[in-house]
C-alpha angles and dihedrals in degrees: 000000000000122000091248092055091046092052091049091049094049094047092044090052091050092049096049096044096053121085103177118140121251093230106110092011110136103177137055130202113197133182127184140155150141139233128210126193121186118191111251094012136079119269130256129215141174127198121187123187120183137179120202135191114208114229091179129008089269106030127067135179106227136201117193144185119206127189119190131185112187134179093271107012148030125224137183125190136181118197153165128225148125137268125202126195110204092218141002113277131220132179109304096016125130107214126186118223139181135198143189129193149158127217144178109243129200117191138172137182139181092262100039131045121234113314130192125208143154117260122208115201131195122173142173129184152136128265119204110203110226088176131354089275106030126068138179108222137201119183143173111222130193118199121191127179134203091235134066093285115121122248109268123217116199135182107204137180129206146116141259131216124199119208 
């Protein structure tokens, strides 16, 4: 089992086993990602882990770490941003959210040595509240870089846990 899969499994177990209420919760741990397999080629994956501090019941300042393995390169980024829930969520609710961020990105490939760039991140998604503190999330994410890399559009799935 790879380290990425182990981290996802441990965090998912923690999120599902807890049943604390969101009232009074001031932080959020979120994990999301995607996996792509193309027949005859290597696979690609992205894992994003973020920790947020709520400033209001709906707005959080977020730090994140993203690891990406693509068909021809690897990249890691660490960033800062914000996440806004458009309403308070309770068990059974479907709540839209949006986020913006900026990150420092380090990438490398077989053809090019290590390269640093700035990553700009915009996202929008839906959070389904399993409990008052645990959500299943789906989000559309746009990543843009200050180099010649193309803008990347991702659909990712994950969960968030408030504590």
